[in-house]
MINU-689294 format. One line per 4 residues: number of its first residue (from 1); for each residue y, z, x of C-alpha. Coordinates in steps of 0.25 Angstrom, whole numbers, plus 2048, in hexadecimal, padded with zeros to 3 digits. Layout:
NUM	Y,Z,X  ...
***
This chain:
1	216,657,0CF  21A,64C,0D9  210,64E,0E4  200,64E,0E0
5	1FB,64E,0EF  205,64D,0FA  1FF,64B,109  20A,641,10B
9	214,649,114  20A,64E,11D  202,640,11E  20C,635,11D
13	219,638,120  218,636,12E  216,627,12D  217,622,11F
17	223,627,118  221,621,108  22E,622,101  22E,627,0F6
21	224,631,0FC  216,62F,0F2  212,63B,0E9  205,63D,0F2
25	1FE,637,0FE  1F0,63B,103  1ED,635,110  1DE,634,111
29	1D2,633,11C  1D0,625,122  1D6,619,12A  1E3,613,125
33	1E9,605,126  1F4,5FE,12C  1FF,5F7,124  1FA,5E9,128
37	1EB,5EC,124  1EF,5EA,115  1EA,5DC,113  1E8,5DA,104
41	1ED,5DD,0F6  1E3,5DF,0EC  1E6,5E1,0DD  1DD,5E8,0D2
45	1DA,5DF,0C6  1E7,5E0,0BC  1F0,5E7,0C7  1FC,5E0,0C9
49	202,5DE,0D6  20F,5E6,0D8  21C,5E1,0E2  216,5E4,0EF
53	21D,5E8,0FC  21F,5DF,107  213,5E5,10F  209,5E2,104
57	20F,5D7,0FC  20B,5CD,108  1FD,5D1,106  1F3,5C7,0FF
61	1EE,5CA,0F2  1DF,5CA,0F5  1D4,5D2,0FD  1D3,5CE,10A
65	1CE,5D7,119  1D7,5E2,11A  1DC,5EC,110  1E0,5EA,104
69	1EC,5EF,0F9  1E4,5F3,0EE  1ED,5F3,0E0  1E8,5F9,0D2
73	1ED,5FF,0C6  1E6,609,0C1  1E9,617,0B8  1DE,61F,0BF
77	1E3,628,0CB  1EF,624,0CC  1FC,62D,0C8  200,62C,0BA
81	20C,624,0BC  20F,616,0B9  215,615,0C9  20C,61E,0D0
85	201,61A,0D9  1F6,61D,0E2  1F5,616,0EF  1E8,618,0F7
89	1E6,613,106  1D8,611,10C  1CF,609,114  1D0,5FD,10A
93	1E0,5FD,10A  1EA,603,0FF  1E5,603,0F0  1F2,606,0E8
97	1EE,60A,0D8  1FA,60D,0CE  1F9,60D,0BF  205,602,0BE
101	20B,5F8,0C5  217,600,0C9  20D,60A,0D1  207,5FF,0D8
105	213,5FB,0DC  218,609,0E2  20A,60A,0E8  20C,5FE,0EF
109	21A,601,0F3  215,60E,0FA  20A,605,100  214,5FC,107
113	21D,608,10D  20E,60C,113  20D,5FF,119  21B,600,11D
117	219,60A,125  20B,606,12B  213,5FB,12F  21F,601,133
121	218,60D,13B  209,606,140  203,610,139  1F8,611,130
125	1F8,613,120  1EE,61F,11F  1E4,620,113  1ED,626,108
129	1ED,629,0FA  1FB,628,0F3  1FC,62D,0E4  20B,62B,0E1
133	214,62A,0D6  223,62D,0D2  228,639,0CD  234,634,0C5
137	230,627,0BD  23E,621,0BD  244,61F,0CB  250,618,0CB
141	25C,614,0D3  26A,611,0CE  270,604,0D3  27F,602,0D1
145	286,5F6,0D2  293,5F8,0CB  29B,5F6,0D8  293,5ED,0E0
149	287,5E3,0DF  27C,5E1,0EB  276,5D5,0EE  26A,5D0,0E5
153	260,5CF,0EE  263,5DF,0F2  260,5E2,0E4  253,5DC,0E5
157	251,5E4,0F3  255,5F1,0ED  24A,5F1,0E3  240,5EE,0ED
161	246,5FA,0F4  245,603,0E7  237,5FE,0E5  232,603,0F3
165	237,610,0F0  231,611,0E3  23E,611,0DA  23C,60A,0CC
169	24A,609,0C5  258,603,0C9  263,608,0BF  26D,5FD,0C2
173	27C,600,0BE  281,5F2,0BC  290,5F3,0B9  295,5E4,0B8
177	28A,5E1,0C2  280,5DA,0B8  286,5CC,0B2  285,5D0,0A5
181	284,5C3,09B  288,5CA,08E  295,5CF,093  297,5C7,0A0
185	2A5,5CD,0A2  2A0,5DA,0A8  298,5D4,0B2  29E,5D3,0C0
189	29E,5C5,0C7  293,5C8,0D1  289,5CF,0C6  27A,5CE,0C6
193	277,5C4,0BC  26C,5C8,0B1  262,5C0,0B6  262,5C5,0C4
197	262,5D2,0BF  255,5CF,0B7  24F,5C9,0C5  252,5D6,0CC
201	24B,5DD,0C1  23F,5D7,0C0  23F,5D8,0CF  23F,5E7,0CE
205	236,5E8,0C4  22B,5E2,0CB  22E,5EE,0D5  22D,5F9,0CB
209	23D,5F9,0CB  243,5FB,0BD  253,5F7,0BD  25B,5FC,0B2
213	269,5F9,0AF  275,604,0AF  280,5FE,0A6  28B,608,0A5
217	291,60C,098  29C,614,091  2A2,616,09E  2A1,611,0AD
221	2A4,604,0A4  2B0,5FE,0AC  2A7,5F2,0B0  2A7,5EE,0A1
225	2B4,5F3,09D  2BD,5ED,0A7  2B9,5E1,09E  2BA,5E7,090
229	2C7,5F0,08E  2C4,5F1,07F  2B7,5F9,082  2BF,604,08B
233	2C0,613,085  2CD,614,08E  2D4,606,090  2D9,60A,09E
237	2CB,60C,0A2  2BE,604,0A3  2B6,60F,0A6  2B0,613,097
241	2AC,60A,08B  2B1,60F,07D  2A4,615,077  2A9,612,067
245	2AD,604,069  2A0,5FC,064  2A4,5F0,06F  2A1,5FA,079
249	292,5F9,075  292,5EA,075  297,5E9,083  28E,5F4,088
253	282,5EE,081  284,5E0,086  284,5E6,094  277,5EE,092
257	270,5E2,08C  274,5D9,099  270,5E5,0A2  262,5E7,09B
261	260,5D9,09B  261,5D8,0AB  258,5E4,0AE  24E,5E0,0A3
265	243,5EB,0A9  24A,5F8,0A9  248,604,09F  256,609,09F
269	264,605,09B  26E,610,0A3  27A,610,09A  283,618,0A3
273	28D,621,09B  292,629,0A6  29F,62E,0AA  2A7,62C,09D
277	2B6,631,09F  2BD,62D,092  2B5,62A,086  2BB,62E,078
281	2C9,62A,07D  2CC,61E,076  2CF,61B,066  2C1,615,064
285	2BC,622,068  2C5,62B,062  2C2,625,055  2B3,629,055
289	2B6,639,056  2AB,63A,060  2AD,642,06D  2AB,63A,07B
293	29F,640,07E  29A,63C,06F  29F,62E,072  298,62E,07F
297	28B,630,077  28C,628,06B  28E,61C,078  281,621,07F
301	27A,621,072  27D,612,06E  279,60E,07D  26D,616,07E
305	269,610,070  26C,602,078  263,603,081  257,609,07A
309	259,5FD,070  257,5F3,07D  24B,5FB,082  253,604,08D
313	253,613,08F  262,616,091  269,61E,09C  275,625,09B
317	27D,62E,0A7  27D,63B,0A1  28B,641,0A6  294,63F,099
321	28C,648,092  28B,653,09C  29B,651,09E  29C,653,08F
325	293,65F,091  29B,666,09C  28F,667,0A5  293,65B,0AE
329	298,662,0BA  28E,66E,0B9  283,663,0B8  28A,65C,0C6
333	28B,669,0CC  282,671,0D6  283,67E,0D0  279,689,0D0
337	270,68D,0C5  277,698,0C2  284,692,0C1  27E,687,0B8
341	278,690,0B0  286,697,0AC  28D,68A,0A9  282,681,0A4
345	286,67E,096  280,672,08D  285,675,07F  28C,668,07F
349	281,661,082  278,668,079  280,664,06E  282,656,071
353	272,652,076  271,64B,068  27B,640,06C  273,63D,079
357	269,631,077  25A,636,077  258,629,07D  260,629,08A
361	25D,62D,097  266,635,09D  26A,633,0AB  26D,640,0B2
365	274,63D,0BE  278,647,0CA  27A,641,0D7  279,64D,0E0
369	26F,65A,0DE  268,657,0D0  261,664,0D2  26D,66C,0D1
373	26B,677,0C4  275,673,0BA  26F,665,0BB  25F,669,0BA
377	266,671,0AE  26B,664,0A8  25D,65C,0AA  258,668,0A2
381	261,666,097  25E,658,096  24F,65D,097  250,667,08B
385	258,65B,082  24E,651,082  257,647,08B  253,63D,094
389	258,63D,0A2  258,636,0AF  25E,63C,0BD  267,632,0C4
393	269,637,0D3  271,62F,0DD  26F,626,0EA  27C,623,0EB
397	287,62B,0E2  294,626,0E7  296,630,0F1  29A,627,0FB
401	29C,618,0FC  293,616,107  289,620,108  280,629,100
405	27F,636,107  276,644,106  26B,63A,10D  26D,62F,102
409	26E,63A,0F7  260,63B,0F9  260,649,0F6  265,648,0E8
413	25C,63D,0E6  251,646,0E9  256,652,0E0  258,648,0D3
417	24A,643,0D5  243,650,0D5  24A,655,0C8  246,648,0C1
421	239,649,0C5  238,659,0C2  240,656,0B4  238,649,0B0
425	245,643,0AF  245,634,0A9  247,62E,0B9  252,62F,0C4
429	25D,624,0C9  263,625,0D6  270,61F,0D4  279,619,0DE
433	287,617,0DA  290,60C,0DF  29C,614,0DE  29F,613,0ED
437	294,607,0EF  28C,60C,0FA  282,600,100  275,603,0F8
441	26E,604,106  274,611,109  270,616,0FA  262,611,0FE
445	25D,61E,103  262,625,0F6  258,61B,0EF  24D,61B,0F7
449	24F,62C,0F5  24F,629,0E6  241,622,0E9  23B,62D,0F1
453	23F,639,0E8  23E,631,0DA  230,62F,0DF  22C,63B,0E5
457	238,646,0E3  22F,650,0E9  22D,648,0F6  234,648,103
461	241,651,106  24E,648,10A  24B,648,119  23D,644,116
465	241,63A,10E  24C,634,117  240,633,121  238,629,116
469	244,622,113  249,61E,121  239,61A,124  237,613,118
473	244,60B,117  246,608,127  238,60B,12C  23C,616,135
477	234,622,138  239,630,133  239,635,142  243,62B,146
481	24C,631,13E  253,622,13D  25B,624,131  262,632,134
485	26E,629,136  26F,629,127  272,636,125  27F,636,12F
489	282,629,128  282,632,11B  28B,63C,122  295,632,128
493	298,62F,11A  2A0,63B,117  2AB,63A,122  2AE,62A,11E
497	2B0,62E,110  2BD,633,114  2BF,632,122  2CC,629,122
501	2D3,631,116  2D8,63E,113  2D7,63D,105  2D1,634,0FA
505	2C0,633,0F8  2BA,625,0FE  2B3,622,0F1  2BF,623,0E6
509	2B4,626,0DB  2B3,635,0E2  2C2,637,0DA  2CD,633,0E4
513	2D2,625,0E5  2DD,628,0EE  2DC,62B,0FD  2E5,62E,109
517	2E1,628,116  2E2,62F,124  2EF,62D,12A  2F0,627,138
521	2F5,62D,145  304,62D,14A  306,62A,157  313,633,157
525	309,63F,156  2FC,63D,15C  2F1,645,15A  2F6,649,14B
529	2EE,640,144  2E1,644,14B  2E4,654,149  2E7,651,13A
533	2D9,64A,138  2D1,652,142  2C6,655,139  2C4,646,136
537	2C5,642,143  2BC,64D,147  2B1,647,13D  2B4,63A,140
541	2AF,63D,14D  2A2,644,148  2A1,637,140  2A2,62E,14B
545	297,634,152  290,633,144  292,625,144  28C,622,152
549	280,62A,14E  27E,622,142  281,614,149  275,618,152
553	26B,61B,147  26E,60F,13F  26C,606,14C  25F,60E,14E
557	25B,60C,140  25F,5FD,13F  257,5FB,14C  24A,603,147
561	249,5FF,139  23E,5F7,134  246,5F4,126  253,5F5,11F
565	25C,5F3,129  267,5EF,120  267,5FD,11A  26B,602,129
569	275,5F7,129  27B,5FD,11E  27C,60A,123  280,604,131
573	28D,5FE,12A  290,60A,123  28F,613,12E  29B,609,134
577	2A3,60B,128  2A2,61A,128  2A6,61B,136  2B2,613,135
581	2BB,61D,131  2B6,626,13D  2BA,61B,147  2C8,61A,141
585	2C9,62A,141  2C6,62A,14E  2CE,61F,155  2DB,624,14D
589	2D7,631,154  2D5,62B,160  2E4,624,15F  2E9,631,159
593	2E7,63A,167  2E8,62E,171  2EE,635,17E  2F7,62A,181
597	2FE,61D,17C  2F3,615,185  2E8,61C,17D  2EE,61B,170
601	2EE,60C,171  2DF,60C,175  2DD,615,169  2E6,60C,15F
605	2DE,600,162  2D2,607,15F  2D7,60B,152  2DA,5FB,150
609	2CB,5F9,154  2C6,603,149  2CF,5FC,13F  2C9,5EF,142
613	2BB,5F4,144  2BC,5F5,133  2BC,5E6,131  2AF,5E5,139
617	2A9,5F2,134  2AB,5ED,125  2A7,5E0,128  29A,5E4,12E
621	298,5EE,122  29B,5E4,118  292,5D9,11E  285,5E3,11E
625	289,5E8,10F  28A,5DB,10A  27C,5D7,10E  277,5DD,101
629	285,5DF,0F8  291,5D8,0F5  29D,5DE,0FB  2A7,5DA,0F0
633	2AA,5D8,0E2  2A9,5CA,0DD  2B5,5C0,0D9  2B9,5C5,0CB
637	2B3,5D3,0CA  2BB,5DC,0C2  2BB,5E9,0C7  2BD,5F5,0BB
641	2C5,601,0BD  2BA,60A,0C0  2BF,618,0BD  2B6,61E,0C7
645	2BD,616,0D1  2B1,612,0DC  2B3,60F,0E8  2AB,603,0E7
649	2B4,5FD,0DD  2C1,5FE,0E5  2C1,5F0,0EB  2BA,5E3,0E6
653	2B6,5E2,0F5  2B0,5EA,0FF  2BE,5F3,103  2BB,5FE,0FA
657	2AF,601,106  2BA,604,110  2C4,60C,106  2C9,615,111
661	2C7,60B,11C  2D0,5FF,118  2DC,607,115  2DA,60F,120
665	2D9,603,12B  2E5,5FD,123  2EC,609,126  2E8,609,135
669	2EB,5FC,138  2FA,5FE,132  2FC,60A,139  2F8,602,147
673	302,5F9,145
***
């Protein structure tokens, strides 16, 4: 049961938008106080002082006139959770009571939000009692740095932000971005040193955020096998290790050891193991007489034992056993319960269950609706077999190079968190895949949804969450609807994806590498081009109006925001990029439909201006994006073959951001000569 008592929605939503929403808020009689009336911090004997927020850390730690923040550890009258707390506001100030330092930390984070709202909106914090605890103990986000790195200070700010919204884990997919010391050839030239990572992990631990490594194994191994051809299962592919060569484990375990040393406070070691395509094809594997599935599970047993021997719990992506059993497509589907019942067959899994290491956590990933009937049946199968399962949803699933969609995928995040809580799974991970390398600022609303629904899956609906997000992140009151532009920005990306082509897909990982650019107008056949592309032109006009609406919304938001203006700048530049194909199509349409030669000449100059604008637009975007991230690969970087053909690995510099725009501008400029 997620709520013990909930007067929250009736009493506090109008002004105080706490995120994540507490399990219980009881508003009491009596006069409240303003944020600046809190004047000191008092700590009970034996109670540690957690890392405090900006509004409380400045207060002296000794009694003085005014109202105080009183911190105390106690096992009495507090939630039975190591992260639970009770926060009481009364005439003397605020008391936070918890069983552990983590609970105190989260109580103080909640207080920080109350103080923030009091300051921002000039309202008294009412007397109240908050009783709070997480529905899910392990609330993780996934950081994928396979294609790009952000600046180190950005990762520190990321930890602060995760802690603010009560997320307590980062699972970091390293690939070549750690400076491995046992296998230095694997590390990219700009990799993070083990010492730098250790310092970040220490900082995170102090804020109740645990960082654990994900080091891909068996498959997804291009970052390793581009250096170690002798360990490839298929000499023509750097995707898979050979699981039958002992040297595979020598390399794999060395990388694991470096990662564990770099991230010394984590509980888990994520071993990867997903999306295998060609195990069992080389002579080393054939000589074993084992099937591909048996070879995969032998590999899994060995790496799991390594994790256990080194004090970590192994995590493994679970798709390969499901593909072996023939139920993968069904699990991904949204078929009805009746349809699923007719097709459901786990005979192969049942017979192979002894091959599943029991010490392993099977990460059950589904990046869209996790509540579908087939998926829920699979969770039951795991439960019935006594296997440990962790959920994996997605804040960014590679669906777009620039913008996660569907309210930053928050509906999917909410649904899977509810399932995890109801089924008492090991935890939940919100992935953020770097296939199309969106700026992390565009992913953050999805991450914050993970904070909201991982703590309290029965909290707000999606619209209410979006309002709370706008207030917490920017200081916007719900009634002002300042973030409405973001819904429009997510819609705009659909036209942007394919506006300049007649075939192909912007992200080649979706299955298509070739594309066909639009033809250009023929001066000898005025109007023919516009007739041929009338549907695109009609949608471009709609998108032009949407762009103006978004632009005005961002302008107002930037002027009114109390914090996090950088995120708004990222949205602004993303909007300009997504509008570029619109401008070009409409300029070409004006040329094609010009009434006479003079009008045609003017229209052609407008086409030239749009082409020239591309360079300015690109420079502005990269200037903003590069405030936090590195925009190109370092000198000496060696690319892997990457059979998934991710968009963000297409070029060493930032050209891949403009996958259609660069060739289209080149084509238009040649046409104008």
